[in-house]
C-alpha positions, 0 to 999 in steps of 0.5 A, spaced: 631 050 950 633 055 956 631 062 956 634 066 962 630 073 964 629 078 970 626 074 976 620 078 974 619 077 968 612 074 966 612 067 964 612 066 956 611 059 954 608 062 947 613 066 945 618 061 947 616 056 942 615 061 936 622 063 939 625 056 938 621 056 932 625 063 929 631 060 932 631 054 928 629 057 922 622 053 921 618 058 921 621 062 916 622 056 911 614 054 912 612 062 911 616 062 905 613 056 902 606 058 904 607 065 901 609 061 894 603 057 895 598 062 895 601 066 890 602 061 885 595 059 887 597 052 889 593 052 895 587 057 898 592 060 904 588 066 908 592 067 914 600 063 913 602 066 920 596 063 923 597 056 920 605 057 921 603 058 929 599 053 930 604 048 926 609 050 931 604 050 937 603 056 939 596 058 941 595 065 938 590 068 944 595 066 949 601 069 945 597 076 945 597 075 952 604 074 953 605 080 949 601 084 953 604 081 960 610 083 958 608 090 955 605 091 962 612 089 966 616 093 962 611 099 963 611 098 971 619 097 972 620 103 967 614 108 968 615 114 964 623 113 963 625 109 956 626 102 958 633 099 957 633 094 952 631 086 954 636 081 953 635 073 952 640 068 952 637 062 948 639 055 947 636 049 943 641 043 943 648 045 942 645 052 939 646 058 943 644 066 941 643 072 945 637 076 943 637 083 945 630 087 944 630 095 944 
C-alpha cells in the first residue's frame, strides 16, 4: 500500500493498516459477522471493534497516538483558521482510491 501525503504529515502506520482493511472491505465484513454473533448470542463479544483491530494488526494505543499527532499537525499548520481537507491517495495492489477527509 502506498499513501502520498504532505512531507510534514505525521507517520501513521496503524492508521494505514486500518485504511487498507477498510478499503478492501475486510474490516466491515468482520464487523458485520461479529455484530451478528453478539446479537444472536452465538458467542460472547464485548468489544467487536477491538477484536477486528487486533485481527487486522492494528495497535489501538499506537492508533490513538497517531490520531493525536494528526490533530496536533492540523492545529499547528493552520492555527485558528479552518484547515483544508486532507487528501490521501491509497493504492493496494491494482486498486487505487483517493480519500478526502474534512
